[in-house]
N, C-alpha and C positions, 0 to 999 in steps of 0.2 A: 674652645677646644673640647672636643669629646673625650671623657675618660675612658681609658683601656679598661677593658673587661677582664679581670681574672678570675671570675668564677666558672667552674666548669665542673660539668658531672663526671664523676670517675666510679670506678668499681672498687674501691678500698674494703679490706677487711678490718673490722674493729677487733682489737686484741687488748683484753683487759691485762694479761700477763702480768709480769712482775710491777709494771707502772701502774696496773690496776689496783693493787693493794696500797699503794702510796697515796692515790687519788680518791679512794673510796672512804666512806663512813656510814653510820645509819641515820643520818638526818636526810629528809627530801628538800634540802636547800642548798645551795652552793653556798662556799665560803672558804676561809683560809685558815689555816694554823701555822705557827711558825715553829720551824725545826731548826735550832740554833737562831740565825738571823735571816733564814729563808722561808719566805711564805709559800706554803704548799697547797695548791688548789685542791678542794675537796668537791667531788661531784654529787648531785643530788641523786638519792637512790631512784627515783623514776628514770633517771638515765642508764645507771649502773646495772639496774635490774631490767634494761630493755634494750638487749644488744642491737635489735632492728631499729630503734631509734637514734642509737649512736652511730651505726653504720649511714642512716638517713643524712645524719649531720655531717659525716664525712664527705658522703657522695655527693652533697650540694652546698659545699662550703666555698669559701674563696680561697683560692691556692696562692701561696706566696713561696718564693718569688715567682713572678709570671715567667712562662715558658719554660719552667724545669719540669722535668718528668722524671720520676715522681717528685711533687713539690717538698721545699723542705718543711713547710708548715701549712696546714689547712685551719682556716678560721672560720665560725659561724655563731649564729646568734640563736639562743633557744629561751624563750620566755625573757627575753629582754638581756640575757647574761652572755657575755663574749667568752666563747671558748677557743682554745688552742689545741691543735693536735699535733702529735710530732710522729714521725717515723718509728715503728718498732722493729719492723724486718723490711729491709730495702725493697721497695717497688711493689709490696704486698700488704702492709697493714700498719696501721696508725694507732695511738692512744690519745684522747683528748682530756682536757681539764679547763677549769675557769682561769681566765686570763686576769692578771693582775701586773700592772704597771711597774716596771723595775728601772732603777738609774741608768742601767746599761742595757735595758731591752725594752722597746716599746713597741706598739703597733703601728706599722706605716700609715700615715694619713689616708693614702689611696685605699688602703684595707679598711679602715675606720668608716670611710665614706660609703664603702660598697655594704658594710655590716649594719650601717644607719638605713639604708635602703631596705635591707632584707628585714630588720626590724620593724620597720613602717609597713612593708608588705604583710607582716605577722600581727600587726597591731599590738606591738609590744615597743613602740617608740619610747614611752615615758620611761618605762622599765629600764630600757637600754640605757638612757641618758642619766637615770639614777646610779645605775653599775658604774658607767663611766665616771661620773662625778665622784664616786666613792673611791673606785679601783684602778681607774686611768685617769688621773686629774690632767696631766699634761696633754693627752691626747684629746679629752674633753674642751680644753681651752683652745686647741687648734681646730676643733670642729664646730664650734659655737655657732659661727655665721652660716655654715652648710645646714646645721640642724636647723636653724630657724627658718631656712627655706623649704623644708620638706613637708 
């Protein structure tokens, strides 16, 4: 059975806004810091200082859930890293940050499969697998057989 495609080109604004300060730092690599017990994703400066790249990642991402306009979340892969964007102004703008699995929040397997294909197209599948192993281990377990087929 063919998998439903939920990737769609949009026309979203990237909005750093108040979320931007939360997810920015001075390093050019993505990672997480703990604030209390919550891991907060920090974006690399190569994205935060390049709003055109951030907008491109929004516009070419994987919408979730399928069929919603605007989507609740937009996922994409950049340099093997999985990013999740959430809406900042309804129907207008989003802000993204590195994704990390949480016991109550996981990326759906259908989205992970699409992100794996994107990573392969961008020649960053190995980096994608490493990111998943470290930050999305349950998702990686679910995707292992699929990843071998790419």
